[in-house]
FIKOL-588992 format. One line per 8 residues: their letters; for each residue x, y, z of N, C-alpha, C. Coordinates in Angstrom, 1 decimal. Layout:
N
A = X Y Z X Y Z X Y Z; ...
END
This chain:
213
XXXXXXXX = -4.0 -5.8 17.4 -2.7 -5.2 17.8 -2.2 -5.7 19.1; -3.1 -5.8 20.1 -2.7 -6.3 21.4 -2.1 -7.7 21.4; -2.8 -8.6 20.6 -2.3 -9.9 20.4 -1.0 -10.0 19.8; -0.8 -9.1 18.8 0.5 -9.1 18.1 1.6 -8.6 19.1; 1.3 -7.6 19.9 2.3 -7.1 20.9 2.7 -8.2 21.9; 1.6 -8.9 22.4 1.9 -10.0 23.4 2.7 -11.1 22.7; 2.4 -11.5 21.5 3.2 -12.5 20.8 4.6 -12.0 20.6; 4.8 -10.7 20.3 6.1 -10.2 20.0 7.0 -10.3 21.3
XXXXXXXX = 6.4 -9.9 22.4 7.1 -9.9 23.7 7.5 -11.3 24.1; 6.5 -12.3 24.0 6.8 -13.6 24.3 7.9 -14.3 23.4; 7.7 -14.0 22.1 8.7 -14.6 21.2 10.1 -14.0 21.4; 10.1 -12.7 21.6 11.4 -12.1 21.8 12.1 -12.6 23.1; 11.4 -12.7 24.1 11.9 -13.2 25.4 12.4 -14.6 25.3; 11.6 -15.5 24.7 11.9 -16.9 24.6 13.1 -17.2 23.8; 13.2 -16.5 22.6 14.4 -16.6 21.8 15.6 -16.1 22.4; 15.5 -14.9 23.1 16.6 -14.3 23.7 17.2 -15.1 24.8
XXXXXXXX = 16.4 -15.8 25.6 16.9 -16.6 26.7 17.5 -17.9 26.2; 17.1 -18.3 25.0 17.7 -19.5 24.4 18.9 -19.3 23.6; 19.2 -18.0 23.4 20.4 -17.6 22.5 21.7 -17.9 23.2; 22.6 -18.5 22.5 23.9 -18.7 23.0 24.7 -17.4 23.0; 25.6 -17.2 23.9 26.3 -16.0 24.0 27.4 -16.0 22.9; 27.5 -14.9 22.2 28.6 -14.7 21.2 29.9 -14.6 21.9; 31.0 -14.9 21.2 32.3 -14.7 21.7 32.5 -13.2 22.1; 33.4 -12.9 23.0 33.7 -11.6 23.4 34.1 -10.8 22.1
XXXXXXXX = 33.8 -9.5 22.1 34.1 -8.7 21.0 35.6 -8.6 20.7; 35.9 -8.7 19.5 37.3 -8.6 19.1 37.8 -7.2 19.0; 39.0 -7.0 18.6 39.5 -5.6 18.4 39.2 -5.1 17.0; 38.4 -5.8 16.3 38.0 -5.3 14.9 37.3 -3.9 15.0; 37.7 -3.1 14.1 37.1 -1.8 14.1 35.8 -1.7 13.2; 35.6 -2.8 12.5 34.5 -2.9 11.5 33.7 -4.2 11.7; 32.4 -4.1 11.8 31.6 -5.3 11.8 30.5 -5.2 10.7; 30.2 -6.3 10.0 29.2 -6.3 9.0 28.2 -7.4 9.2
XXXXXXXX = 26.9 -7.1 9.1 25.8 -8.0 9.4 24.8 -7.9 8.3; 24.0 -9.0 8.3 22.8 -9.1 7.5 21.6 -9.4 8.4; 20.4 -8.9 8.1 19.3 -9.3 9.0 18.0 -9.4 8.2; 17.1 -10.2 8.7 15.8 -10.3 8.1 14.8 -10.1 9.2; 13.6 -9.5 8.9 12.6 -9.2 9.9 11.2 -9.3 9.3; 10.2 -9.4 10.2 8.8 -9.4 9.9 8.1 -8.8 11.0; 6.9 -8.2 10.8 6.1 -7.6 11.8 4.9 -6.9 11.4; 4.4 -6.0 12.2 3.1 -5.3 12.1 3.3 -3.9 11.5
XXXXXXXX = 2.6 -3.6 10.5 2.7 -2.3 9.8 1.4 -1.6 9.9; 1.4 -0.4 10.4 0.1 0.4 10.5 0.3 1.7 9.8; -0.1 1.8 8.5 0.1 3.0 7.7 -1.0 4.0 8.0; -0.9 5.1 7.4 -1.9 6.2 7.6 -3.2 6.0 6.8; -3.9 7.1 6.7 -5.2 7.0 6.0 -5.1 6.5 4.6; -6.0 5.6 4.2 -6.1 5.1 2.9 -5.6 3.7 2.7; -4.5 3.4 3.4 -4.0 2.0 3.3 -4.6 1.2 4.5; -4.0 0.1 4.8 -4.6 -0.8 5.8 -3.5 -1.5 6.6
XXXXXXXX = -3.8 -1.9 7.8 -2.8 -2.6 8.6 -2.5 -3.9 8.0; -1.2 -4.4 8.2 -0.8 -5.6 7.5 0.6 -6.0 7.9; 1.0 -7.1 7.3 2.3 -7.7 7.6 3.4 -7.0 6.8; 4.5 -6.7 7.4 5.7 -6.1 6.7 6.8 -7.0 6.8; 7.6 -7.2 5.7 8.8 -8.0 5.7 10.0 -7.1 5.4; 11.2 -7.4 5.7 12.3 -6.6 5.4 13.6 -7.3 5.5; 14.6 -6.8 4.8 16.0 -7.3 4.9 16.9 -6.1 4.8; 18.0 -6.2 5.5 19.0 -5.1 5.5 20.4 -5.6 5.7
XXXXXXXX = 21.3 -4.8 5.2 22.8 -5.0 5.4 23.3 -3.9 6.3; 24.1 -4.2 7.3 24.6 -3.3 8.3 26.1 -3.3 8.3; 26.7 -2.1 8.3 28.1 -1.9 8.6 28.3 -1.1 9.8; 28.9 -1.7 10.9 29.1 -1.0 12.1 30.5 -0.6 12.3; 30.7 0.7 12.6 32.0 1.3 12.9 32.2 1.2 14.5; 32.8 0.2 15.0 32.8 -0.1 16.4 33.4 1.1 17.2; 34.5 1.6 16.8 35.2 2.7 17.6 34.4 4.0 17.6; 33.5 4.1 16.7 32.7 5.4 16.7 31.2 5.2 17.1
XXXXXXXX = 30.9 4.0 17.5 29.5 3.6 17.9 28.5 4.0 16.8; 28.9 3.9 15.5 28.0 4.3 14.4 27.7 3.1 13.5; 26.5 3.0 13.0 26.2 1.9 12.1 25.5 2.5 10.8; 25.9 2.0 9.7 25.2 2.4 8.4 24.4 1.2 7.9; 23.2 1.5 7.5 22.3 0.4 7.0 21.7 0.7 5.7; 21.7 -0.3 4.8 20.9 -0.3 3.6 19.8 -1.3 3.7; 18.5 -0.9 3.4 17.4 -1.8 3.7 16.3 -1.7 2.6; 15.6 -2.8 2.5 14.4 -2.8 1.6 13.3 -3.5 2.4
XXXXXXXX = 12.1 -2.9 2.4 10.9 -3.5 3.1 9.9 -3.9 2.0; 9.0 -4.7 2.5 7.9 -5.2 1.5 6.6 -5.2 2.3; 5.6 -4.6 1.6 4.2 -4.6 2.1 3.3 -4.9 1.0; 2.4 -5.8 1.2 1.4 -6.2 0.1 0.0 -6.3 0.7; -1.0 -5.7 0.0 -2.3 -5.7 0.5 -3.3 -5.7 -0.6; -4.5 -6.2 -0.3 -5.6 -6.3 -1.3 -6.9 -5.6 -0.7; -6.9 -5.3 0.6 -8.1 -4.7 1.2 -7.7 -3.3 1.8; -8.1 -2.3 1.1 -7.7 -0.9 1.5 -8.6 0.1 0.7
XXXXXXXX = -8.5 1.4 1.1 -9.4 2.4 0.4 -8.5 3.6 0.0; -7.8 3.5 -1.2 -6.9 4.6 -1.5 -7.6 5.7 -2.3; -8.9 5.7 -2.5 -9.6 6.7 -3.3 -10.3 7.7 -2.5; -10.3 8.9 -3.0 -11.2 10.0 -2.4 -12.6 9.9 -3.0; -13.3 11.0 -3.0 -14.7 11.0 -3.6 -14.6 11.6 -5.0; -15.3 11.0 -5.9 -16.1 9.8 -5.9 -15.2 8.5 -5.9; -15.7 7.4 -5.3 -15.0 6.2 -5.3 -15.5 5.2 -6.4; -14.6 4.5 -7.0 -15.1 3.5 -7.9 -15.7 2.2 -7.2
XXXXXXXX = -16.4 1.5 -7.9 -16.9 0.2 -7.4 -15.9 -0.8 -7.6; -15.0 -1.1 -6.6 -13.9 -1.9 -6.7 -14.3 -3.4 -6.7; -13.9 -4.1 -7.7 -14.1 -5.6 -7.7 -12.9 -6.4 -7.2; -11.7 -5.9 -7.6 -10.5 -6.5 -7.1 -9.3 -5.5 -7.2; -8.4 -5.5 -6.3 -7.3 -4.6 -6.3 -6.1 -5.3 -5.6; -4.9 -4.8 -5.8 -3.7 -5.3 -5.1 -2.7 -4.2 -5.2; -1.9 -4.0 -4.1 -0.9 -3.0 -3.9 0.4 -3.7 -3.4; 1.5 -3.5 -4.1 2.8 -3.9 -3.6 3.6 -2.6 -3.4
XXXXXXXX = 4.1 -2.5 -2.1 4.9 -1.4 -1.7 6.3 -1.8 -1.3; 7.3 -1.1 -1.9 8.7 -1.4 -1.7 9.5 -0.2 -1.3; 9.6 0.1 0.0 10.5 1.2 0.5 11.9 0.8 0.5; 12.8 1.5 -0.2 14.2 1.3 -0.2 14.8 2.5 0.6; 15.7 2.2 1.6 16.2 3.3 2.4 17.6 3.1 2.9; 18.3 4.1 3.2 19.6 4.1 3.9 19.5 4.8 5.3; 20.2 4.3 6.3 20.0 4.8 7.6 21.4 4.9 8.3; 21.4 5.9 9.3 22.6 6.0 10.1 22.1 5.8 11.6
XXXXXXXX = 22.7 4.9 12.3 22.3 4.5 13.6 23.4 4.8 14.6; 23.1 5.3 15.8 24.1 5.5 16.9 23.9 4.4 18.0; 25.0 3.8 18.4 24.9 2.8 19.4 24.7 3.5 20.8; 23.5 3.5 21.2 23.1 4.2 22.5 23.5 3.5 23.7; 23.5 2.2 23.6 23.8 1.3 24.8 24.5 0.1 24.4; 25.4 -0.4 25.2 26.2 -1.6 24.9 26.4 -2.3 26.2; 25.6 -3.4 26.5 25.8 -4.2 27.7 26.4 -5.5 27.3; 27.8 -5.6 27.4 28.5 -6.8 26.9 28.1 -8.0 27.7
XXXXXXXX = 27.9 -7.8 29.0 27.6 -9.0 29.9 26.2 -9.6 29.6; 25.3 -8.7 29.1 24.0 -9.2 28.7 23.9 -9.4 27.2; 25.0 -9.2 26.5 25.0 -9.4 25.0 23.9 -8.6 24.4; 23.8 -7.3 24.8 22.7 -6.4 24.4 23.2 -5.1 23.9; 22.7 -4.7 22.7 23.0 -3.4 22.2 21.7 -2.7 21.8; 21.8 -1.4 21.9 20.6 -0.6 21.5 21.1 0.5 20.6; 20.4 0.6 19.4 20.7 1.6 18.4 19.5 2.5 18.2; 19.8 3.8 17.9 18.7 4.7 17.6 19.2 5.5 16.4
XXXXXXXX = 18.4 5.8 15.4 18.8 6.4 14.2 17.7 6.9 13.3; 18.2 7.4 12.1 17.2 8.0 11.2 17.8 7.8 9.8; 16.9 7.9 8.8 17.4 7.8 7.4 16.3 8.3 6.4; 16.5 7.8 5.2 15.5 8.2 4.2 15.8 7.4 2.9; 14.8 7.6 2.0 15.0 6.8 0.7 13.8 7.1 -0.2; 13.5 6.1 -1.0 12.5 6.2 -2.0 11.6 5.0 -2.0; 10.3 5.2 -2.0 9.4 4.0 -2.1 8.8 3.8 -3.5; 8.7 2.6 -3.9 8.1 2.2 -5.2 6.7 1.6 -4.9
XXXXXXXX = 5.7 1.8 -5.6 4.5 1.1 -5.5 4.0 0.6 -6.9; 3.3 -0.5 -6.8 2.7 -1.2 -8.0 1.3 -1.5 -7.7; 0.4 -0.9 -8.4 -1.1 -0.9 -8.0 -1.8 -1.4 -9.2; -2.7 -2.4 -9.0 -3.6 -2.9 -10.1 -5.0 -2.9 -9.6; -5.9 -2.6 -10.5 -7.3 -2.4 -10.1 -8.3 -3.0 -11.1; -9.3 -3.6 -10.7 -10.5 -4.0 -11.5 -11.7 -3.4 -10.9; -12.5 -2.6 -11.6 -13.6 -1.9 -11.1 -14.8 -1.9 -12.1; -16.0 -1.7 -11.6 -17.2 -1.7 -12.4 -17.5 -0.2 -12.8
XXXXXXXX = -17.9 -0.1 -14.1 -18.3 1.2 -14.6 -19.6 1.0 -15.3; -20.6 1.8 -14.9 -22.0 1.8 -15.4 -22.0 2.4 -16.8; -22.8 1.8 -17.7 -22.9 2.3 -19.1 -24.3 1.9 -19.6; -24.7 2.6 -20.7 -26.0 2.2 -21.3 -27.0 3.3 -21.0; -28.1 3.2 -21.6 -29.2 4.2 -21.3 -30.5 3.6 -21.6; -31.6 4.2 -21.1 -32.9 3.8 -21.4 -33.4 4.3 -22.7; -34.7 4.5 -22.8 -35.2 5.1 -24.1 -36.6 4.5 -24.4; -37.1 4.8 -25.6 -38.4 4.3 -26.0 -38.4 2.8 -26.0
XXXXXXXX = -37.3 2.2 -26.4 -37.2 0.8 -26.5 -36.8 0.1 -25.2; -36.7 0.8 -24.2 -36.4 0.2 -22.9 -34.9 0.2 -22.8; -34.4 -0.7 -22.0 -33.0 -0.9 -21.8 -32.6 -0.3 -20.4; -31.4 -0.2 -20.1 -31.0 0.3 -18.8 -29.5 0.2 -18.6; -29.1 0.5 -17.4 -27.7 0.5 -17.1 -27.1 -0.9 -17.1; -25.9 -1.0 -17.6 -25.1 -2.2 -17.5 -23.8 -1.9 -16.8; -23.3 -2.9 -16.1 -22.1 -2.7 -15.3 -20.9 -3.4 -16.0; -20.1 -2.6 -16.7 -18.9 -3.1 -17.4 -17.7 -3.1 -16.5
XXXXXXXX = -16.8 -4.1 -16.7 -15.6 -4.2 -15.9 -14.5 -3.5 -16.6; -13.7 -2.7 -15.9 -12.5 -2.1 -16.4 -11.3 -2.4 -15.5; -10.1 -2.4 -16.1 -8.9 -2.6 -15.4 -8.0 -1.5 -15.6; -7.1 -1.3 -14.6 -6.1 -0.2 -14.6 -4.9 -0.6 -13.8; -3.8 -0.1 -14.1 -2.6 -0.2 -13.3 -1.9 1.1 -13.1; -1.3 1.3 -12.0 -0.6 2.6 -11.7 0.7 2.2 -10.9; 1.8 2.7 -11.4 3.1 2.4 -10.8 3.8 3.8 -10.6; 4.6 3.9 -9.5 5.3 5.1 -9.3 6.0 5.0 -8.0
XXXXXXXX = 6.2 6.2 -7.3 6.9 6.2 -6.1 7.2 7.7 -5.6; 7.8 7.8 -4.5 8.1 9.1 -3.9 9.1 9.0 -2.8; 9.6 10.1 -2.3 10.6 10.0 -1.2 10.0 9.9 0.2; 10.8 9.4 1.1 10.3 9.3 2.5 11.5 9.4 3.5; 11.2 9.7 4.7 12.1 9.7 5.8 11.7 8.7 6.8; 12.7 8.3 7.7 12.4 7.2 8.7 13.2 7.4 9.9; 12.6 7.0 11.1 13.4 7.0 12.3 13.1 5.7 13.0; 14.1 5.2 13.7 14.0 3.8 14.3 14.7 3.7 15.6
XXXXXXXX = 14.4 2.6 16.3 15.1 2.1 17.5 15.3 0.6 17.3; 16.5 0.1 17.5 16.7 -1.3 17.4 17.3 -1.8 18.7; 16.6 -2.8 19.3 17.2 -3.4 20.6 17.6 -4.8 20.2; 18.9 -5.1 20.3 19.5 -6.3 19.8 20.0 -7.1 21.0; 19.5 -8.3 21.2 19.9 -9.3 22.2 20.4 -10.5 21.6; 21.7 -10.7 21.7 22.3 -11.8 20.9 22.2 -11.6 19.4; 21.5 -12.4 18.7 21.2 -12.2 17.3 19.8 -11.9 17.0; 19.0 -11.6 18.0 17.6 -11.3 17.9 17.3 -9.9 18.2
XXXXXXXX = 16.5 -9.2 17.4 16.2 -7.8 17.7 14.7 -7.5 17.6; 14.4 -6.4 18.3 13.0 -5.8 18.2 13.2 -4.4 17.6; 12.5 -4.0 16.6 12.7 -2.7 16.0 11.4 -1.9 15.7; 11.0 -0.9 16.5 10.0 0.0 16.2 10.5 1.0 15.1; 9.7 1.4 14.1 10.2 2.3 13.1 9.0 3.2 12.6; 9.3 4.5 12.4 8.3 5.4 11.9 8.7 5.8 10.4; 7.7 5.9 9.6 7.9 6.3 8.2 7.1 7.6 7.9; 7.9 8.6 7.3 7.3 9.9 7.0 7.4 10.1 5.5
XXXXXXXX = 6.3 9.8 4.8 6.4 9.8 3.3 5.7 10.9 2.7; 6.2 11.3 1.5 5.5 12.3 0.6 4.4 11.5 -0.1; 3.2 12.1 -0.1 2.0 11.5 -0.8 2.3 11.4 -2.3; 1.7 10.4 -2.9 1.6 10.3 -4.4 0.2 10.4 -4.8; -0.2 11.4 -5.6 -1.6 11.6 -6.0 -1.7 11.4 -7.5; -2.6 10.5 -7.9 -2.9 10.2 -9.3 -4.4 10.2 -9.5; -4.8 10.0 -10.8 -6.2 9.9 -11.1 -6.3 8.7 -12.0; -7.3 7.8 -11.7 -7.6 6.6 -12.5 -9.0 6.9 -13.0
XXXXXXXX = -9.2 7.1 -14.3 -10.5 7.6 -14.9 -10.8 8.9 -14.3; -11.9 9.0 -13.6 -12.3 10.3 -12.9 -12.1 10.1 -11.4; -11.4 9.1 -10.9 -11.3 8.8 -9.5 -9.9 9.2 -9.0; -9.9 10.0 -7.9 -8.6 10.5 -7.4 -8.0 9.4 -6.5; -6.8 9.0 -6.8 -6.0 8.0 -6.0 -4.9 8.6 -5.2; -4.8 8.2 -4.0 -3.7 8.7 -3.1 -2.9 7.5 -2.5; -1.6 7.5 -2.7 -0.8 6.5 -2.0 0.1 7.2 -1.0; -0.1 6.9 0.3 0.6 7.5 1.4 1.0 6.4 2.4
XXXXXXXX = 2.3 6.0 2.3 2.8 4.9 3.2 3.3 5.4 4.6; 3.0 6.7 4.9 3.4 7.2 6.2 2.8 6.3 7.3; 3.5 6.0 8.3 3.0 5.2 9.4 4.0 4.6 10.3; 3.7 3.5 11.0 4.5 3.0 12.1 4.6 1.5 11.9; 5.7 0.9 12.1 5.9 -0.6 12.1 6.7 -1.0 13.3; 6.4 -2.2 13.8 7.2 -2.8 14.8 7.5 -4.2 14.3; 8.8 -4.6 14.2 9.2 -5.8 13.7 10.2 -6.6 14.6; 10.2 -7.9 14.4 11.2 -8.7 15.1 12.1 -9.4 14.1
XXXXX = 13.3 -9.7 14.4 14.1 -10.3 13.3 15.4 -10.9 13.9; 16.2 -11.4 13.0 17.5 -12.1 13.3 18.6 -11.4 12.5; 19.7 -11.2 13.2 20.9 -10.5 12.6 22.1 -11.5 12.6; 22.7 -11.6 11.5 23.8 -12.5 11.3 25.0 -11.8 10.8; 26.2 -12.3 11.2 27.4 -11.8 10.7 27.8 -12.6 9.4
END
């Protein structure tokens, strides 16, 4: 985490200082942007830290200091522990998480001389998950003729989703931004065989990205 934060600060500073200044703001009442981002995602219990990617579209109402955002994020992981007790003997698993959300942001700060804007906001949406699992299941029995337990391989898939809320801060310098974001998600609880499965993407992400008109 410390290495990532150091890299983030250095990258953000180097790109920002190399950024050419945009032309002075026009009298337009409406601005539209697209942005892409990547960064560190730290979910709650059960999932695992990893890389998060995202894209969004932004409509800014300049006269009202308000921005509306539609966004989709992506998180993919193969090493995590989504099961309660008892746990299956996992041989292979994969999770794809897609949070879709809409946000309202308020322009808290606008430093035109430094080409810097700061937005704070909140929103909500629906996350989709796609989970696949291969696990071992013991079978067989002993007896007068001997024998014993054998470990059979079983596969399962589980797809679904649930609602979530989010809060964020975006610091934009030129076309480069840094965005811390919190996710507050409703848990999804399922059962695979006799094993209780919980998907909870609540957590925190910090990403860096580029914003284009």
